[in-house]
C-alpha positions in Angstrom: 0.0 0.0 0.0 1.3 3.4 -0.9 0.9 5.9 2.0 1.0 9.6 1.8 2.9 11.4 4.5 2.5 15.1 5.4 5.3 17.3 6.5 6.3 20.9 6.6 4.0 22.3 9.2 5.1 24.6 12.0 4.4 27.7 14.0 4.6 31.1 12.1 3.5 34.6 12.6 0.5 36.0 10.7 1.5 37.0 7.3 4.2 34.3 7.1 4.6 31.4 4.7 4.9 27.6 4.9 5.2 24.9 2.3 3.7 21.6 3.1 4.7 18.4 1.4 2.7 15.2 0.8 5.0 12.5 -0.1 4.3 8.9 -1.2 6.1 6.2 0.7 7.3 4.6 -2.6 8.1 5.8 -6.0 5.1 5.9 -8.4 5.0 6.9 -12.0 2.5 9.7 -11.5 0.4 11.2 -8.7 -3.3 10.9 -9.3 -5.9 13.4 -7.9 -4.8 14.6 -4.5 -6.5 16.9 -2.0 -5.2 18.9 0.9 -7.6 19.1 3.9 -7.5 20.8 7.2 -9.2 20.4 10.5 -9.3 23.0 13.2 -10.3 22.1 16.8 -14.1 21.7 17.1 -14.5 22.0 13.3 -15.1 19.4 10.6 -12.4 18.5 8.2 -12.6 20.7 5.1 -11.1 20.6 1.7 -8.5 23.2 1.1 -7.2 22.5 -2.4 -7.1 19.7 -4.9 -4.9 19.0 -7.9 -5.9 16.5 -10.5 -3.8 14.1 -12.6 -4.2 16.6 -15.4 -2.9 19.4 -13.2 -6.2 21.2 -12.8 -6.4 23.0 -9.4 -9.2 24.2 -7.3 -9.3 26.0 -3.9 -11.7 26.8 -1.2 -12.6 30.5 -1.2 -10.9 31.0 2.2 -7.5 30.4 0.7 -7.8 31.6 -2.9 -5.0 33.9 -3.9 -2.9 32.8 -0.9 -2.3 29.1 -1.3 -1.0 27.1 -4.3 -1.1 23.4 -4.7 1.4 21.8 -7.1 2.9 18.4 -7.8 6.3 16.9 -8.6 5.7 13.5 -10.1 9.5 12.8 -10.2 9.5 13.0 -6.4 6.0 11.5 -6.0 5.1 14.6 -3.9 2.3 17.1 -3.8 3.0 20.5 -2.2 0.9 23.2 -0.7 2.5 26.6 -0.7 0.8 28.8 1.9 1.4 32.5 1.8 -0.1 35.3 3.8 -1.1 33.0 6.6 -3.8 34.0 8.9 -4.7 32.9 12.4 -7.8 31.3 10.9 -5.5 28.9 9.0 -4.4 27.2 12.2 -5.3 23.5 11.8 -3.9 20.1 11.2 -3.4 19.7 7.5 -3.9 16.3 5.8 -3.5 15.1 2.2 -5.3 12.2 0.7 -6.1 10.6 -2.7 -9.3 11.8 -4.3 -12.0 10.9 -4.1 -12.2 10.7 -0.3 -14.7 8.1 0.9 -15.7 6.8 4.4 -13.2 4.1 3.9 -10.3 6.5 3.2 -7.5 6.3 5.7 -5.9 9.4 7.1 -2.4 9.9 8.3 -1.1 12.0 11.2 -1.2 15.2 9.3 1.0 18.2 10.0 0.2 21.0 12.4 0.1 24.5 11.2 -0.1 27.2 13.9 -0.4 30.9 13.0 -0.1 33.5 15.7 -0.9 37.2 15.6 
């Protein structure tokens, strides 16, 4: 089973930047559709961004213009570049293969904490 492992989170000041990585545990020829999700305390998990196998991207309104999802198939990795971070972006960020179903498994995620 190919697992996806998130990394790159941390604590930053509002207005700062982070780049999250979603890396496959083994080399694959190409990355299929992948989504970045986040979950803040007391809130449901929400979709942040998705990138398709055809490199089509979509973002939730809350992050449009600030976040950018990309892929590097040679590294079997999907990235989430986060600029202009806000306190409201504080959450655990997860990646997963799309489509997500009730049987989808989730990793540990990576914590992003933004302070004012």
